[in-house]
N, C-alpha and C positions, 0 to 999 in steps of 0.2 A: 743603693744603686738606682732604684726607682725615684728617690727623692732627688738625686742629682739628674737623671734622665728628666724629671719633671721641670727643671728650672728652664726659664724661656730661653736663656741664652744657649743652654745645651741642647734644648729641644729644637730650636730653630735652626741651629748649626747643623744638627743632624739630619732636618729636612732639607737644608741647602746642599750638602752632601750626598744626601740620598737622590734629589732631584738631578745634580749633575752626574752621578752615577749612573742613573736611567737614561739620561740624556746621551751620555757616551756610548752606554751598550746600544742604544736605537741609532746612532749615528754611524758606528764601525761596527760592522758585521764580524770582522776578524776578532776584535776585542769583545764582542758580544760571546762568542763561543769559548774563549778563553775564561771570561768571567762566569758563564753558566756552569763551566767544570770547576772552577775553585769554589763558587755557592754550594755544589753538590757537596765537594769533599768536606767544606766546612760543615754542612749539615750532618753527613755521616761521622765526623770527627765529635761533632756536639752530642749526637745521641748515644755514642759508644761512651763518651767521658761521663755523660749525665747519669748513665745506668751503673758505671763504676764508683762514682764519687757519692751519689745518693746515700749508701750505707755510712760512709763516713760524715757526711752533713747530719744525718739523724744523730749520730752520737756527739757531734758538737754543736747541736742545736742551742743549748742553753748560753755556751760561750758566744756563739754567733750572734745571740739575740741580744747578748748585753753589749757586744762591740756595735751592733746596729743603733742600739738606742743611744750609746756614747756618740756615734758617727752623726747621728740625727741632731743631736743637741750641738754638735759642731759646725755642721753644715748651717743650721739656724742662725748661730752667732756669725759665721761667716757671711751669710745674706744680709744680715744687718749692716755689716761693715762695708760690704761691696754690693750696693744696690745695682750695680751693673749687670749681675746675674739674673735679676728679674727681668731684664729687657731682652728683646728679640735681637739676633744679629743685625736685621736690617736696620732697626731703630739705633743701635750703636754706631753702625756705618754712617747713617744720615748725620746723627750729631756730631760724629767726629768731622765729618765734611765741612757742617756748619761752622764747627769750630775752627778749623784750618781756614777756611774761607775769610771769617771774621779776622783772624789774625794777619793774614796775607793782606786784606784790605787795610788793617791797621798800618803795618808796616809800609804799604803803598803810600798811605797818607803821611806817614811820618817822613818818609823820604822825599816826597814831592813838597812837603813843607820845608 
């Protein structure tokens, strides 16, 4: 999970969503109170779940470790095949806009010819 979260694409997407969430909370007082209540509930559930699940995780640790290693290797191969994962969202959007703009210009030139 940490490795996935550290991918530029995932990390920057989380930053964009987080900024939008914070901006929405700031701009809309009614939503802020709903969001604050939801956050408090999620924190409570997370804390309760963590204390219950920890003994199970301790028992399963060798299996989780092996699965984590396997997943890490798979993620590494995926990163090699999809270099897009190493780019932030802003760069992907910018590159896509450039590509679309270029293709539109090509079509425009072809039509005018």
